[in-house]
C-alpha positions in Angstrom: 14.6 -42.7 115.4 17.9 -44.7 114.1 20.4 -45.4 117.0 23.8 -43.6 115.4 25.4 -47.4 116.6 24.0 -50.7 116.1 24.6 -53.8 118.7 26.5 -54.8 116.4 28.5 -52.4 116.0 28.8 -52.3 119.6 28.8 -55.8 120.3 32.4 -55.6 117.3 34.0 -52.9 118.6 33.7 -54.3 123.1 35.3 -58.0 120.9 38.1 -55.8 119.1 38.9 -55.2 122.7 39.0 -58.0 123.6 40.6 -60.2 120.7 43.7 -57.6 121.0 43.8 -58.2 125.1 44.1 -61.7 124.6 45.9 -61.8 121.9 48.5 -59.2 124.5 48.4 -60.8 127.7 47.0 -64.7 127.3 48.2 -66.4 124.2 50.6 -67.9 124.3 52.0 -69.7 120.8 55.9 -69.7 119.8 55.0 -69.0 116.4 52.5 -66.6 116.9 55.4 -62.8 115.9 53.7 -59.3 117.1 49.9 -59.9 115.7 47.6 -56.6 115.7 43.9 -56.8 115.6 42.5 -53.8 112.3 39.1 -54.8 112.1 36.2 -56.6 113.1 32.9 -58.4 111.0 30.2 -59.4 113.4 27.8 -60.9 111.2 23.3 -59.7 112.3 22.7 -62.5 114.5 25.1 -61.9 116.5 27.1 -65.9 116.0 29.6 -64.9 113.7 32.7 -62.8 113.6 35.8 -62.4 111.1 38.4 -60.8 113.5 40.8 -58.9 110.2 44.7 -59.2 111.9 48.3 -56.8 110.9 51.3 -59.1 110.9 54.1 -57.0 112.2 57.7 -57.0 110.3 55.5 -60.0 107.9 54.0 -57.5 105.1 56.2 -59.9 101.8 56.1 -63.8 104.2 53.7 -64.8 102.6 54.3 -68.7 103.7 54.3 -67.1 107.2 51.2 -64.5 107.4 49.7 -68.0 106.4 50.7 -70.5 108.9 49.7 -67.4 111.3 45.9 -67.0 110.0 46.1 -70.7 110.3 47.1 -71.4 114.1 44.4 -68.5 115.0 41.4 -70.0 113.7 43.0 -73.5 115.4 42.8 -71.6 118.2 39.8 -70.2 117.7 37.8 -72.3 120.7 39.8 -70.8 122.9 39.0 -67.0 121.5 35.4 -67.8 121.8 36.0 -69.3 124.9 37.4 -66.3 126.3 35.2 -63.9 124.9 32.6 -66.1 127.0 34.5 -65.4 130.0 34.4 -61.7 129.3 31.2 -60.5 127.2 27.8 -60.8 128.8 26.2 -62.3 125.3 23.8 -65.0 124.4 25.7 -66.4 121.8 28.9 -66.6 121.9 30.0 -66.0 118.8 32.5 -67.9 116.4 35.9 -66.4 115.6 37.8 -66.2 112.6 40.7 -64.6 111.6 41.4 -62.9 108.2 44.8 -61.0 107.1 43.9 -57.3 106.4 46.3 -56.3 103.9 44.8 -52.7 103.5 47.9 -52.1 105.9 50.0 -52.7 102.4 48.3 -51.6 99.6 47.9 -48.3 101.8 51.7 -48.6 101.6 52.2 -49.6 98.4 49.5 -46.4 96.7 51.6 -44.6 98.6 54.9 -45.3 97.2 53.2 -45.0 93.9 51.9 -41.7 94.6 55.4 -40.4 95.7 56.8 -41.4 92.5 54.2 -40.1 89.9 55.2 -36.4 91.7 58.9 -37.5 91.6 58.4 -37.8 87.7 56.2 -34.9 87.1 59.1 -32.8 89.0 61.6 -33.9 87.1 59.9 -33.4 84.0 59.0 -30.0 84.6 62.4 -29.8 85.9 63.5 -30.4 82.7 60.7 -28.8 80.5 61.7 -25.9 82.0 58.5 -25.2 83.2 57.2 -23.3 86.6 54.8 -25.1 88.6 54.1 -21.6 90.5 53.7 -20.7 87.2 49.9 -22.5 86.2 48.5 -22.1 89.0 46.4 -18.7 88.4 45.5 -16.5 92.1 42.5 -15.6 90.3 40.9 -18.4 91.4 41.3 -18.2 95.2 
């Protein structure tokens, strides 16, 4: 019988918590602003960790995003040593940071849906259709 959470999932969850704490308390680089750890992927052999981060208030500044990711990747050894101090692992994973643009993509999609709904309401208002007339009560 398979367990609910594999070891890689448990390690990923713990690494995510530790990286977030390191960024909040121990990582002191003035060039790096508010960084949020959104997800962590761990390789099957637990030797590599990819940390997905978002940057608060800098979603539209691609050069700042690239600079921050480069700074974090250059400090990968620091994060690796801190993880080694905080977690009991046979192999301390190599840390790599990537920007997570899913939040920005989600916001853009939400705006497009809102625009489509607004256009639909405007078109119905111009044509005189009542949206309540389109719903058949017998279906519910």
